DRENTORKOL-3810 file (N, C-alpha, C; in nm, 4 decimals):
REM DRENTORKOL-3810
@n.u->-2.5228; n.v->-6.4751; n.w->0.6800; ca.u->-2.4469; ca.v->-6.4746; ca.w->0.5553; c.u->-2.5024; c.v->-6.3637; c.w->0.4656
@n.u->-2.4120; n.v->-6.2900; n.w->0.4013; ca.u->-2.4535; ca.v->-6.1853; ca.w->0.3086; c.u->-2.5096; c.v->-6.2487; c.w->0.1824
@n.u->-2.5781; n.v->-6.1688; n.w->0.1055; ca.u->-2.6283; ca.v->-6.2175; ca.w->-0.0233; c.u->-2.5121; c.v->-6.2517; c.w->-0.1159
@n.u->-2.3978; n.v->-6.1862; n.w->-0.0964; ca.u->-2.2807; ca.v->-6.2176; ca.w->-0.1771; c.u->-2.2341; c.v->-6.3602; c.w->-0.1512
@n.u->-2.2583; n.v->-6.4080; n.w->-0.0284; ca.u->-2.2141; ca.v->-6.5415; ca.w->0.0106; c.u->-2.2913; c.v->-6.6525; c.w->-0.0575
@n.u->-2.4016; n.v->-6.6188; n.w->-0.1217; ca.u->-2.4815; ca.v->-6.7161; ca.w->-0.1962; c.u->-2.4706; c.v->-6.6785; c.w->-0.3439
@n.u->-2.3726; n.v->-6.7348; n.w->-0.4143; ca.u->-2.3471; ca.v->-6.6938; ca.w->-0.5527; c.u->-2.4683; c.v->-6.7059; c.w->-0.6453
@n.u->-2.5496; n.v->-6.8077; n.w->-0.6288; ca.u->-2.6671; ca.v->-6.8232; ca.w->-0.7170; c.u->-2.7680; c.v->-6.7106; c.w->-0.6937
@n.u->-2.7954; n.v->-6.6819; n.w->-0.5668; ca.u->-2.8872; ca.v->-6.5734; ca.w->-0.5346; c.u->-2.8307; c.v->-6.4412; c.w->-0.5845
@n.u->-2.7032; n.v->-6.4164; n.w->-0.5588; ca.u->-2.6420; ca.v->-6.2906; ca.w->-0.6013; c.u->-2.6521; c.v->-6.2752; c.w->-0.7531
@n.u->-2.6270; n.v->-6.3818; n.w->-0.8261; ca.u->-2.6358; ca.v->-6.3775; ca.w->-0.9724; c.u->-2.7777; c.v->-6.3420; c.w->-1.0174
@n.u->-2.8795; n.v->-6.3998; n.w->-0.9529; ca.u->-3.0194; ca.v->-6.3685; ca.w->-0.9889; c.u->-3.0542; c.v->-6.2236; c.w->-0.9544
@n.u->-3.0002; n.v->-6.1737; n.w->-0.8437; ca.u->-3.0233; ca.v->-6.0340; ca.w->-0.8072; c.u->-2.9551; c.v->-5.9399; c.w->-0.9063
@n.u->-2.8287; n.v->-5.9659; n.w->-0.9356; ca.u->-2.7519; ca.v->-5.8805; ca.w->-1.0258; c.u->-2.8125; c.v->-5.8806; c.w->-1.1663
@n.u->-2.8592; n.v->-5.9952; n.w->-1.2112; ca.u->-2.9165; ca.v->-6.0035; ca.w->-1.3466; c.u->-3.0527; c.v->-5.9352; c.w->-1.3555
@n.u->-3.1171; n.v->-5.9125; n.w->-1.2414; ca.u->-3.2507; ca.v->-5.8550; ca.w->-1.2400; c.u->-3.3594; c.v->-5.9602; c.w->-1.2349
@n.u->-3.3211; n.v->-6.0872; n.w->-1.2470; ca.u->-3.4173; ca.v->-6.1966; ca.w->-1.2467; c.u->-3.5012; c.v->-6.1991; c.w->-1.1189
@n.u->-3.4401; n.v->-6.1666; n.w->-1.0047; ca.u->-3.5114; ca.v->-6.1640; ca.w->-0.8768; c.u->-3.4904; c.v->-6.0316; c.w->-0.8036
@n.u->-3.4858; n.v->-5.9241; n.w->-0.8779; ca.u->-3.4611; ca.v->-5.7934; ca.w->-0.8180; c.u->-3.5890; c.v->-5.7393; c.w->-0.7537
@n.u->-3.5886; n.v->-5.7158; n.w->-0.6223; ca.u->-3.7095; ca.v->-5.6648; ca.w->-0.5573; c.u->-3.7483; c.v->-5.5248; c.w->-0.6039
@n.u->-3.6524; n.v->-5.4463; n.w->-0.6503; ca.u->-3.6859; ca.v->-5.3131; ca.w->-0.7021; c.u->-3.7557; c.v->-5.3280; c.w->-0.8368
@n.u->-3.7059; n.v->-5.4152; n.w->-0.9225; ca.u->-3.7710; ca.v->-5.4382; ca.w->-1.0515; c.u->-3.9101; c.v->-5.4982; c.w->-1.0335
@n.u->-3.9240; n.v->-5.5811; n.w->-0.9316; ca.u->-4.0537; ca.v->-5.6441; ca.w->-0.9042; c.u->-4.1522; c.v->-5.5472; c.w->-0.8405
@n.u->-4.1029; n.v->-5.4284; n.w->-0.8012; ca.u->-4.1865; ca.v->-5.3264; ca.w->-0.7370; c.u->-4.2678; c.v->-5.3896; c.w->-0.6244
@n.u->-4.1934; n.v->-5.4332; n.w->-0.5250; ca.u->-4.2485; ca.v->-5.5059; ca.w->-0.4104; c.u->-4.3602; c.v->-5.4290; c.w->-0.3407
@n.u->-4.4284; n.v->-5.4989; n.w->-0.2533; ca.u->-4.5376; ca.v->-5.4409; ca.w->-0.1754; c.u->-4.4951; c.v->-5.3076; c.w->-0.1147
@n.u->-4.5828; n.v->-5.2099; n.w->-0.1221; ca.u->-4.5531; ca.v->-5.0794; ca.w->-0.0674; c.u->-4.4878; c.v->-4.9853; c.w->-0.1674
@n.u->-4.4686; n.v->-5.0292; n.w->-0.2924; ca.u->-4.4075; ca.v->-4.9455; ca.w->-0.3948; c.u->-4.5044; c.v->-4.8321; c.w->-0.4264
@n.u->-4.4681; n.v->-4.7126; n.w->-0.3891; ca.u->-4.5555; ca.v->-4.5974; ca.w->-0.4070; c.u->-4.4700; c.v->-4.4732; c.w->-0.4316
@n.u->-4.4231; n.v->-4.4549; n.w->-0.5558; ca.u->-4.3370; ca.v->-4.3398; ca.w->-0.5836; c.u->-4.4076; c.v->-4.2069; c.w->-0.5582
@n.u->-4.3300; n.v->-4.1110; n.w->-0.5122; ca.u->-4.3799; ca.v->-3.9746; ca.w->-0.4991; c.u->-4.4084; c.v->-3.9220; c.w->-0.6394
@n.u->-4.3136; n.v->-3.9472; n.w->-0.7295; ca.u->-4.3263; ca.v->-3.9089; ca.w->-0.8695; c.u->-4.2197; c.v->-3.9816; c.w->-0.9502
@n.u->-4.2304; n.v->-3.9726; n.w->-1.0809; ca.u->-4.1303; ca.v->-4.0282; ca.w->-1.1720; c.u->-4.0550; c.v->-3.9108; c.w->-1.2326
@n.u->-3.9239; n.v->-3.9230; n.w->-1.2411; ca.u->-3.8415; ca.v->-3.8201; ca.w->-1.3036; c.u->-3.7898; c.v->-3.8742; c.w->-1.4368
@n.u->-3.6816; n.v->-3.8178; n.w->-1.4896; ca.u->-3.6324; ca.v->-3.8598; ca.w->-1.6216; c.u->-3.6080; c.v->-4.0100; c.w->-1.6297
@n.u->-3.5270; n.v->-4.0622; n.w->-1.5361; ca.u->-3.4899; ca.v->-4.2038; ca.w->-1.5430; c.u->-3.5061; c.v->-4.2757; c.w->-1.4099
@n.u->-3.5564; n.v->-4.2051; n.w->-1.3092; ca.u->-3.5692; ca.v->-4.2661; ca.w->-1.1762; c.u->-3.7058; c.v->-4.2381; c.w->-1.1168
@n.u->-3.7343; n.v->-4.3103; n.w->-1.0104; ca.u->-3.8540; ca.v->-4.2883; ca.w->-0.9297; c.u->-3.8098; c.v->-4.2224; c.w->-0.8000
@n.u->-3.8954; n.v->-4.1413; n.w->-0.7408; ca.u->-3.8642; ca.v->-4.0784; ca.w->-0.6128; c.u->-3.9455; c.v->-4.1503; c.w->-0.5065
@n.u->-3.8747; n.v->-4.2088; n.w->-0.4107; ca.u->-3.9383; ca.v->-4.2883; ca.w->-0.3071; c.u->-3.9134; c.v->-4.2264; c.w->-0.1699
@n.u->-4.0135; n.v->-4.2356; n.w->-0.0837; ca.u->-3.9985; ca.v->-4.1970; ca.w->0.0560; c.u->-4.0504; c.v->-4.3140; c.w->0.1387
@n.u->-4.0312; n.v->-4.3040; n.w->0.2680; ca.u->-4.0721; ca.v->-4.4143; ca.w->0.3517; c.u->-4.1065; c.v->-4.3671; c.w->0.4922
@n.u->-4.2124; n.v->-4.4232; n.w->0.5452; ca.u->-4.2509; ca.v->-4.3950; ca.w->0.6832; c.u->-4.1409; c.v->-4.4353; c.w->0.7804
@n.u->-4.0658; n.v->-4.5385; n.w->0.7447; ca.u->-3.9610; ca.v->-4.5868; ca.w->0.8346; c.u->-3.8227; c.v->-4.5317; c.w->0.7977
@n.u->-3.8202; n.v->-4.4187; n.w->0.7267; ca.u->-3.6933; ca.v->-4.3549; ca.w->0.6939; c.u->-3.6207; c.v->-4.3120; c.w->0.8202
@n.u->-3.4892; n.v->-4.2980; n.w->0.8137; ca.u->-3.4102; ca.v->-4.2656; ca.w->0.9320; c.u->-3.4186; c.v->-4.1203; c.w->0.9770
@n.u->-3.4692; n.v->-4.0320; n.w->0.8900; ca.u->-3.4845; ca.v->-3.8911; ca.w->0.9265; c.u->-3.5890; c.v->-3.8277; c.w->0.8365
@n.u->-3.6447; n.v->-3.7198; n.w->0.8852; ca.u->-3.7456; ca.v->-3.6488; ca.w->0.8080; c.u->-3.6844; c.v->-3.6000; c.w->0.6769
@n.u->-3.7553; n.v->-3.6213; n.w->0.5680; ca.u->-3.7086; ca.v->-3.5771; ca.w->0.4384; c.u->-3.6248; c.v->-3.6779; c.w->0.3629
@n.u->-3.5976; n.v->-3.7941; n.w->0.4227; ca.u->-3.5193; ca.v->-3.8982; ca.w->0.3563; c.u->-3.5917; c.v->-3.9444; c.w->0.2299
@n.u->-3.5163; n.v->-3.9626; n.w->0.1223; ca.u->-3.5684; ca.v->-4.0155; ca.w->-0.0042; c.u->-3.4675; c.v->-4.1133; c.w->-0.0621
@n.u->-3.5146; n.v->-4.1941; n.w->-0.1544; ca.u->-3.4218; ca.v->-4.2761; ca.w->-0.2321; c.u->-3.4707; c.v->-4.2799; c.w->-0.3759
@n.u->-3.3756; n.v->-4.2893; n.w->-0.4686; ca.u->-3.4058; ca.v->-4.2813; ca.w->-0.6112; c.u->-3.3554; c.v->-4.4051; c.w->-0.6844
@n.u->-3.4413; n.v->-4.5028; n.w->-0.7067; ca.u->-3.3999; ca.v->-4.6165; ca.w->-0.7889; c.u->-3.4104; c.v->-4.5816; c.w->-0.9371
@n.u->-3.3118; n.v->-4.6262; n.w->-1.0123; ca.u->-3.3189; ca.v->-4.6167; ca.w->-1.1576; c.u->-3.4382; c.v->-4.7006; c.w->-1.2016
@n.u->-3.5141; n.v->-4.6540; n.w->-1.2998; ca.u->-3.6344; ca.v->-4.7282; ca.w->-1.3389; c.u->-3.6031; c.v->-4.8565; c.w->-1.4155
@n.u->-3.4894; n.v->-4.8664; n.w->-1.4784; ca.u->-3.4531; ca.v->-4.9930; ca.w->-1.5430; c.u->-3.3481; c.v->-5.0607; c.w->-1.4564
@n.u->-3.3283; n.v->-5.1872; n.w->-1.4773; ca.u->-3.2302; ca.v->-5.2585; ca.w->-1.3962; c.u->-3.0883; c.v->-5.2302; c.w->-1.4454
@n.u->-3.0083; n.v->-5.1792; n.w->-1.3556; ca.u->-2.8641; ca.v->-5.1624; ca.w->-1.3741; c.u->-2.8055; c.v->-5.1683; c.w->-1.2337
@n.u->-2.6823; n.v->-5.2097; n.w->-1.2231; ca.u->-2.6213; ca.v->-5.2273; ca.w->-1.0918; c.u->-2.5246; c.v->-5.1146; c.w->-1.0583
@n.u->-2.4435; n.v->-5.0756; n.w->-1.1528; ca.u->-2.3380; ca.v->-4.9776; ca.w->-1.1264; c.u->-2.3570; c.v->-4.8526; c.w->-1.2111
@n.u->-2.3043; n.v->-4.7410; n.w->-1.1627; ca.u->-2.3078; ca.v->-4.6186; ca.w->-1.2427; c.u->-2.2406; c.v->-4.6406; c.w->-1.3778
@n.u->-2.1324; n.v->-4.7169; n.w->-1.3795; ca.u->-2.0618; ca.v->-4.7377; ca.w->-1.5056; c.u->-2.1378; c.v->-4.8288; c.w->-1.6018
@n.u->-2.2506; n.v->-4.8847; n.w->-1.5589; ca.u->-2.3360; ca.v->-4.9626; ca.w->-1.6484; c.u->-2.4240; c.v->-4.8723; c.w->-1.7348
@n.u->-2.4297; n.v->-4.7439; n.w->-1.7014; ca.u->-2.5181; ca.v->-4.6513; ca.w->-1.7716; c.u->-2.4481; c.v->-4.5901; c.w->-1.8924
@n.u->-2.5254; n.v->-4.5665; n.w->-1.9959; ca.u->-2.4753; ca.v->-4.4897; ca.w->-2.1098; c.u->-2.4577; c.v->-4.3450; c.w->-2.0629
@n.u->-2.3701; n.v->-4.2683; n.w->-2.1232; ca.u->-2.3452; ca.v->-4.1316; ca.w->-2.0770; c.u->-2.4714; c.v->-4.0459; c.w->-2.0624
@n.u->-2.5622; n.v->-4.0513; n.w->-2.1567; ca.u->-2.6845; ca.v->-3.9717; ca.w->-2.1475; c.u->-2.7732; c.v->-4.0138; c.w->-2.0323
@n.u->-2.7806; n.v->-4.1439; n.w->-2.0094; ca.u->-2.8612; ca.v->-4.1956; ca.w->-1.8987; c.u->-2.7974; c.v->-4.1600; c.w->-1.7650
@n.u->-2.6649; n.v->-4.1669; n.w->-1.7578; ca.u->-2.5942; ca.v->-4.1297; ca.w->-1.6350; c.u->-2.6163; c.v->-3.9816; c.w->-1.6044
@n.u->-2.6109; n.v->-3.8987; n.w->-1.7063; ca.u->-2.6354; ca.v->-3.7556; ca.w->-1.6870; c.u->-2.7787; c.v->-3.7316; c.w->-1.6413
@n.u->-2.8742; n.v->-3.8040; n.w->-1.6988; ca.u->-3.0147; ca.v->-3.7896; ca.w->-1.6586; c.u->-3.0333; c.v->-3.8331; c.w->-1.5135
@n.u->-2.9656; n.v->-3.9398; n.w->-1.4726; ca.u->-2.9768; ca.v->-3.9858; ca.w->-1.3339; c.u->-2.9222; c.v->-3.8788; c.w->-1.2385
@n.u->-2.8106; n.v->-3.8181; n.w->-1.2741; ca.u->-2.7552; ca.v->-3.7119; ca.w->-1.1899; c.u->-2.8480; c.v->-3.5905; c.w->-1.1870
@n.u->-2.9114; n.v->-3.5592; n.w->-1.3012; ca.u->-3.0083; ca.v->-3.4486; ca.w->-1.3011; c.u->-3.1235; c.v->-3.4792; c.w->-1.2062
@n.u->-3.1708; n.v->-3.6035; n.w->-1.2079; ca.u->-3.2782; ca.v->-3.6436; ca.w->-1.1157; c.u->-3.2341; c.v->-3.6255; c.w->-0.9711
@n.u->-3.1138; n.v->-3.6702; n.w->-0.9400; ca.u->-3.0617; ca.v->-3.6605; ca.w->-0.8039; c.u->-3.0482; c.v->-3.5144; c.w->-0.7611
@n.u->-3.0009; n.v->-3.4306; n.w->-0.8504; ca.u->-2.9880; ca.v->-3.2878; ca.w->-0.8202; c.u->-3.1258; c.v->-3.2271; c.w->-0.7941
@n.u->-3.2241; n.v->-3.2605; n.w->-0.8768; ca.u->-3.3598; ca.v->-3.2060; ca.w->-0.8581; c.u->-3.4156; c.v->-3.2444; c.w->-0.7220
@n.u->-3.3991; n.v->-3.3716; n.w->-0.6843; ca.u->-3.4524; ca.v->-3.4173; ca.w->-0.5557; c.u->-3.3780; c.v->-3.3510; c.w->-0.4412
@n.u->-3.2475; n.v->-3.3447; n.w->-0.4505; ca.u->-3.1678; ca.v->-3.2815; ca.w->-0.3459; c.u->-3.2120; c.v->-3.1372; c.w->-0.3245
@n.u->-3.2255; n.v->-3.0632; n.w->-0.4331; ca.u->-3.2660; ca.v->-2.9227; ca.w->-0.4250; c.u->-3.4049; c.v->-2.9108; c.w->-0.3611
@n.u->-3.4975; n.v->-2.9955; n.w->-0.4045; ca.u->-3.6342; ca.v->-2.9899; ca.w->-0.3523; c.u->-3.6385; c.v->-3.0245; c.w->-0.2037
@n.u->-3.5684; n.v->-3.1298; n.w->-0.1646; ca.u->-3.5698; ca.v->-3.1703; ca.w->-0.0232; c.u->-3.5070; c.v->-3.0619; c.w->0.0632
@n.u->-3.3978; n.v->-3.0032; n.w->0.0166; ca.u->-3.3329; ca.v->-2.8977; ca.w->0.0954; c.u->-3.4257; c.v->-2.7774; c.w->0.1104
@n.u->-3.4950; n.v->-2.7402; n.w->0.0048; ca.u->-3.5881; ca.v->-2.6269; ca.w->0.0126; c.u->-3.7018; c.v->-2.6553; c.w->0.1105
@n.u->-3.7544; n.v->-2.7759; n.w->0.1052; ca.u->-3.8681; ca.v->-2.8112; ca.w->0.1909; c.u->-3.8266; c.v->-2.8235; c.w->0.3370
@n.u->-3.7149; n.v->-2.8920; n.w->0.3618; ca.u->-3.6755; ca.v->-2.9229; ca.w->0.4996; c.u->-3.5857; c.v->-2.8164; c.w->0.5615
@n.u->-3.5242; n.v->-2.7345; n.w->0.4781; ca.u->-3.4267; ca.v->-2.6351; ca.w->0.5242; c.u->-3.3078; c.v->-2.7032; c.w->0.5937
@n.u->-3.2733; n.v->-2.8206; n.w->0.5458; ca.u->-3.1590; ca.v->-2.8947; ca.w->0.5995; c.u->-3.0322; c.v->-2.8108; c.w->0.5865
@n.u->-2.9387; n.v->-2.8290; n.w->0.6798; ca.u->-2.8130; ca.v->-2.7557; ca.w->0.6738; c.u->-2.7131; c.v->-2.8224; c.w->0.5792
@n.u->-2.7367; n.v->-2.9496; n.w->0.5462; ca.u->-2.6466; ca.v->-3.0254; ca.w->0.4580; c.u->-2.7250; c.v->-3.1419; c.w->0.4005
@n.u->-2.6918; n.v->-3.1778; n.w->0.2783; ca.u->-2.7520; ca.v->-3.2962; ca.w->0.2160; c.u->-2.6430; c.v->-3.4022; c.w->0.2005
@n.u->-2.6727; n.v->-3.5256; n.w->0.2419; ca.u->-2.5799; ca.v->-3.6373; ca.w->0.2238; c.u->-2.6383; c.v->-3.7344; c.w->0.1225
@n.u->-2.5496; n.v->-3.8056; n.w->0.0522; ca.u->-2.5897; ca.v->-3.8977; ca.w->-0.0538; c.u->-2.5133; c.v->-4.0289; c.w->-0.0361
@n.u->-2.5808; n.v->-4.1390; n.w->-0.0621; ca.u->-2.5146; ca.v->-4.2697; ca.w->-0.0554; c.u->-2.5637; c.v->-4.3568; c.w->-0.1701
@n.u->-2.4699; n.v->-4.4269; n.w->-0.2330; ca.u->-2.5022; ca.v->-4.5270; ca.w->-0.3345; c.u->-2.4267; c.v->-4.6529; c.w->-0.2942
@n.u->-2.5004; n.v->-4.7578; n.w->-0.2638; ca.u->-2.4363; ca.v->-4.8823; ca.w->-0.2204; c.u->-2.4728; c.v->-4.9982; c.w->-0.3131
@n.u->-2.5878; n.v->-5.0600; n.w->-0.2903; ca.u->-2.6266; ca.v->-5.1764; ca.w->-0.3684; c.u->-2.5749; c.v->-5.3064; c.w->-0.3117
@n.u->-2.5243; n.v->-5.3038; n.w->-0.1880; ca.u->-2.4716; ca.v->-5.4254; ca.w->-0.1259; c.u->-2.5808; c.v->-5.5270; c.w->-0.0969
@n.u->-2.6961; n.v->-5.4793; n.w->-0.0577; ca.u->-2.8073; ca.v->-5.5679; ca.w->-0.0229; c.u->-2.8960; c.v->-5.5931; c.w->-0.1434
@n.u->-2.9287; n.v->-5.4873; n.w->-0.2148; ca.u->-3.0087; ca.v->-5.4974; ca.w->-0.3363; c.u->-2.9266; c.v->-5.4364; c.w->-0.4495
@n.u->-2.8673; n.v->-5.5209; n.w->-0.5354; ca.u->-2.7825; ca.v->-5.4699; ca.w->-0.6431; c.u->-2.8647; c.v->-5.4155; c.w->-0.7596
@n.u->-2.9273; n.v->-5.3026; n.w->-0.7348; ca.u->-3.0019; ca.v->-5.2266; ca.w->-0.8357; c.u->-2.9649; c.v->-5.0820; c.w->-0.8077
@n.u->-2.9197; n.v->-5.0097; n.w->-0.9077; ca.u->-2.8712; ca.v->-4.8745; ca.w->-0.8860; c.u->-2.9785; c.v->-4.7886; c.w->-0.8204
@n.u->-2.9446; n.v->-4.7368; n.w->-0.7036; ca.u->-3.0324; ca.v->-4.6437; ca.w->-0.6328; c.u->-2.9457; c.v->-4.5576; c.w->-0.5410
@n.u->-2.9898; n.v->-4.4338; n.w->-0.5228; ca.u->-2.9185; ca.v->-4.3393; ca.w->-0.4371; c.u->-3.0080; c.v->-4.3017; c.w->-0.3204
@n.u->-2.9470; n.v->-4.2879; n.w->-0.2037; ca.u->-3.0172; ca.v->-4.2430; ca.w->-0.0835; c.u->-2.9853; c.v->-4.0955; c.w->-0.0625
@n.u->-3.0856; n.v->-4.0176; n.w->-0.0264; ca.u->-3.0703; ca.v->-3.8744; ca.w->-0.0016; c.u->-3.1097; c.v->-3.8493; c.w->0.1437
@n.u->-3.0127; n.v->-3.8010; n.w->0.2217; ca.u->-3.0337; ca.v->-3.7774; ca.w->0.3641; c.u->-3.0182; c.v->-3.6292; c.w->0.3960
@n.u->-3.1266; n.v->-3.5589; n.w->0.4298; ca.u->-3.1093; ca.v->-3.4224; ca.w->0.4776; c.u->-3.0499; c.v->-3.4263; c.w->0.6182
@n.u->-2.9562; n.v->-3.3354; n.w->0.6451; ca.u->-2.8932; ca.v->-3.3300; ca.w->0.7767; c.u->-2.9360; c.v->-3.2027; c.w->0.8473
@n.u->-2.9552; n.v->-3.2140; n.w->0.9777; ca.u->-3.0064; ca.v->-3.1040; ca.w->1.0584; c.u->-2.9145; c.v->-3.0781; c.w->1.1778
@n.u->-2.9101; n.v->-2.9536; n.w->1.2223; ca.u->-2.8365; ca.v->-2.9237; ca.w->1.3461; c.u->-2.8995; c.v->-3.0062; c.w->1.4578
@n.u->-2.8157; n.v->-3.0754; n.w->1.5315; ca.u->-2.8643; ca.v->-3.1536; ca.w->1.6439; c.u->-2.9244; c.v->-3.2880; c.w->1.6075
@n.u->-2.9155; n.v->-3.3294; n.w->1.4790; ca.u->-2.9709; ca.v->-3.4615; ca.w->1.4475; c.u->-2.8883; c.v->-3.5688; c.w->1.5170
@n.u->-2.9471; n.v->-3.6827; n.w->1.5352; ca.u->-2.8826; ca.v->-3.7871; ca.w->1.6161; c.u->-2.7502; c.v->-3.8357; c.w->1.5577
@n.u->-2.7223; n.v->-3.8029; n.w->1.4326; ca.u->-2.5981; ca.v->-3.8459; ca.w->1.3694; c.u->-2.5027; c.v->-3.7288; c.w->1.3439
@n.u->-2.5314; n.v->-3.6135; n.w->1.4040; ca.u->-2.4467; ca.v->-3.4968; ca.w->1.3821; c.u->-2.3009; c.v->-3.5334; c.w->1.4127
@n.u->-2.2120; n.v->-3.4890; n.w->1.3263; ca.u->-2.0679; ca.v->-3.5143; ca.w->1.3374; c.u->-2.0296; c.v->-3.6601; c.w->1.3171
@n.u->-2.1161; n.v->-3.7376; n.w->1.2541; ca.u->-2.0838; ca.v->-3.8771; ca.w->1.2281; c.u->-2.1628; c.v->-3.9308; c.w->1.1109
@n.u->-2.1382; n.v->-4.0571; n.w->1.0772; ca.u->-2.2127; ca.v->-4.1192; ca.w->0.9667; c.u->-2.3554; c.v->-4.1535; c.w->1.0092
@n.u->-2.4410; n.v->-4.1653; n.w->0.9109; ca.u->-2.5806; ca.v->-4.2026; ca.w->0.9349; c.u->-2.5888; c.v->-4.3540; c.w->0.9456
@n.u->-2.6575; n.v->-4.4020; n.w->1.0464; ca.u->-2.6813; ca.v->-4.5454; ca.w->1.0633; c.u->-2.8328; c.v->-4.5662; c.w->1.0692
@n.u->-2.8965; n.v->-4.5885; n.w->0.9532; ca.u->-3.0423; ca.v->-4.6025; ca.w->0.9517; c.u->-3.0950; c.v->-4.7117; c.w->1.0451
@n.u->-3.0157; n.v->-4.8141; n.w->1.0689; ca.u->-3.0620; ca.v->-4.9239; ca.w->1.1554; c.u->-3.0724; c.v->-4.8816; c.w->1.3020
@n.u->-3.0068; n.v->-4.7708; n.w->1.3364; ca.u->-3.0106; ca.v->-4.7218; ca.w->1.4746; c.u->-3.1407; c.v->-4.6477; c.w->1.5054
@n.u->-3.2170; n.v->-4.6145; n.w->1.4015; ca.u->-3.3415; ca.v->-4.5400; ca.w->1.4209; c.u->-3.4553; c.v->-4.6400; c.w->1.4379
@n.u->-3.5113; n.v->-4.6436; n.w->1.5565; ca.u->-3.6190; ca.v->-4.7397; ca.w->1.5848; c.u->-3.7522; c.v->-4.6719; c.w->1.6105
@n.u->-3.7502; n.v->-4.5400; n.w->1.6305; ca.u->-3.8747; ca.v->-4.4685; ca.w->1.6552; c.u->-3.9176; c.v->-4.3957; c.w->1.5277
@n.u->-4.0455; n.v->-4.3666; n.w->1.5166; ca.u->-4.0983; ca.v->-4.2964; ca.w->1.4002; c.u->-4.0424; c.v->-4.1544; c.w->1.3945
@n.u->-4.0091; n.v->-4.1082; n.w->1.2755; ca.u->-3.9596; ca.v->-3.9721; ca.w->1.2593; c.u->-4.0698; c.v->-3.8765; c.w->1.2145
@n.u->-4.1830; n.v->-3.9316; n.w->1.1740; ca.u->-4.2966; ca.v->-3.8507; ca.w->1.1314; c.u->-4.4134; c.v->-3.8702; c.w->1.2268
@n.u->-4.4843; n.v->-3.7615; n.w->1.2538; ca.u->-4.6090; ca.v->-3.7688; ca.w->1.3280; c.u->-4.7234; c.v->-3.7975; c.w->1.2312
@n.u->-4.8416; n.v->-3.8080; n.w->1.2826; ca.u->-4.9601; ca.v->-3.8373; ca.w->1.2016; c.u->-4.9755; c.v->-3.7349; c.w->1.0894
@n.u->-4.9824; n.v->-3.7828; n.w->0.9674; ca.u->-5.0049; ca.v->-3.6984; ca.w->0.8514; c.u->-4.8829; c.v->-3.6256; c.w->0.7983
@n.u->-4.7709; n.v->-3.6271; n.w->0.8699; ca.u->-4.6532; ca.v->-3.5509; ca.w->0.8276; c.u->-4.5872; c.v->-3.6079; c.w->0.7018
@n.u->-4.5796; n.v->-3.7390; n.w->0.6913; ca.u->-4.5187; ca.v->-3.7972; ca.w->0.5716; c.u->-4.6017; c.v->-3.7615; c.w->0.4488
@n.u->-4.7329; n.v->-3.7694; n.w->0.4594; ca.u->-4.8191; ca.v->-3.7366; ca.w->0.3462; c.u->-4.8003; c.v->-3.5899; c.w->0.3047
@n.u->-4.7879; n.v->-3.5008; n.w->0.4025; ca.u->-4.7648; ca.v->-3.3591; ca.w->0.3711; c.u->-4.6294; c.v->-3.3405; c.w->0.3033
@n.u->-4.5261; n.v->-3.4090; n.w->0.3538; ca.u->-4.3945; ca.v->-3.3991; ca.w->0.2916; c.u->-4.3999; c.v->-3.4504; c.w->0.1479
@n.u->-4.4636; n.v->-3.5634; n.w->0.1268; ca.u->-4.4748; ca.v->-3.6199; ca.w->-0.0088; c.u->-4.5445; c.v->-3.5211; c.w->-0.1028
@n.u->-4.6506; n.v->-3.4590; n.w->-0.0557; ca.u->-4.7243; ca.v->-3.3624; ca.w->-0.1385; c.u->-4.6371; c.v->-3.2412; c.w->-0.1702
@n.u->-4.5641; n.v->-3.1892; n.w->-0.0716; ca.u->-4.4745; ca.v->-3.0756; ca.w->-0.0938; c.u->-4.3629; c.v->-3.1130; c.w->-0.1908
@n.u->-4.3087; n.v->-3.2329; n.w->-0.1746; ca.u->-4.2005; ca.v->-3.2779; ca.w->-0.2618; c.u->-4.2504; c.v->-3.2914; c.w->-0.4051
@n.u->-4.3654; n.v->-3.3524; n.w->-0.4228; ca.u->-4.4232; ca.v->-3.3675; ca.w->-0.5563; c.u->-4.4430; c.v->-3.2291; c.w->-0.6207
@n.u->-4.4978; n.v->-3.1357; n.w->-0.5442; ca.u->-4.5222; ca.v->-3.0007; ca.w->-0.5952; c.u->-4.3907; c.v->-2.9324; c.w->-0.6318
@n.u->-4.2907; n.v->-2.9410; n.w->-0.5457; ca.u->-4.1612; ca.v->-2.8784; ca.w->-0.5706; c.u->-4.0945; c.v->-2.9391; c.w->-0.6948
@n.u->-4.0999; n.v->-3.0707; n.w->-0.7079; ca.u->-4.0378; ca.v->-3.1359; ca.w->-0.8238; c.u->-4.1112; c.v->-3.1011; c.w->-0.9527
@n.u->-4.2412; n.v->-3.0859; n.w->-0.9455; ca.u->-4.3200; ca.v->-3.0487; ca.w->-1.0628; c.u->-4.2882; c.v->-2.9059; c.w->-1.1049
@n.u->-4.2697; n.v->-2.8179; n.w->-1.0064; ca.u->-4.2412; ca.v->-2.6776; ca.w->-1.0392; c.u->-4.0999; c.v->-2.6605; c.w->-1.0956
@n.u->-4.0093; n.v->-2.7552; n.w->-1.0689; ca.u->-3.8730; ca.v->-2.7497; ca.w->-1.1229; c.u->-3.8659; c.v->-2.7986; c.w->-1.2663
@n.u->-3.9676; n.v->-2.8709; n.w->-1.3096; ca.u->-3.9628; ca.v->-2.9364; ca.w->-1.4425; c.u->-3.9496; c.v->-2.8379; c.w->-1.5563
END
C-alpha cells in the first residue's frame, strides 16, 4: 500500500509532523547549503554525479512557495546543475520533482552520459543495484562539487 493509502500517515507527512527530511534522518550529510536548499549526494545514487536538493523548510509543492523563495530554489537548482555538468561533463542533465513517497519539496538532478544504462529512456533508480562509485570517488566528487558551488557564489 502506498503512503497515500494511509490517510493519517499521509497527513502527518504532508504537515511535516513526521517528515523524514525535516527530521534529518540518519546519514544526513549535506555537501553544502545554498540559498534555500541543501545539496545532497548518496553512495547509493543511480549514477555518478547524482544529487538531490531538499528545500530547507517544509513545503510540499512548488506552488506552496512565495515567489522570492521559489526563485531562490530555482537559482539553487541551476547552480547545482551547472556545477554537476562541469564536473562530470555529462551530455545532458535531467531533473525530477515528485514527492510521492516523501511529500517534502525536493528535486533530483541526474547527469546523463553517452552509453549510460538508461540512454534513450527514463531513469529507474531502483534498477541500479551495483555501486556507481569506486573507493574514494564519492568523497572526491563531493569535494569538487562543494568547491565548484563555492566558486559560483
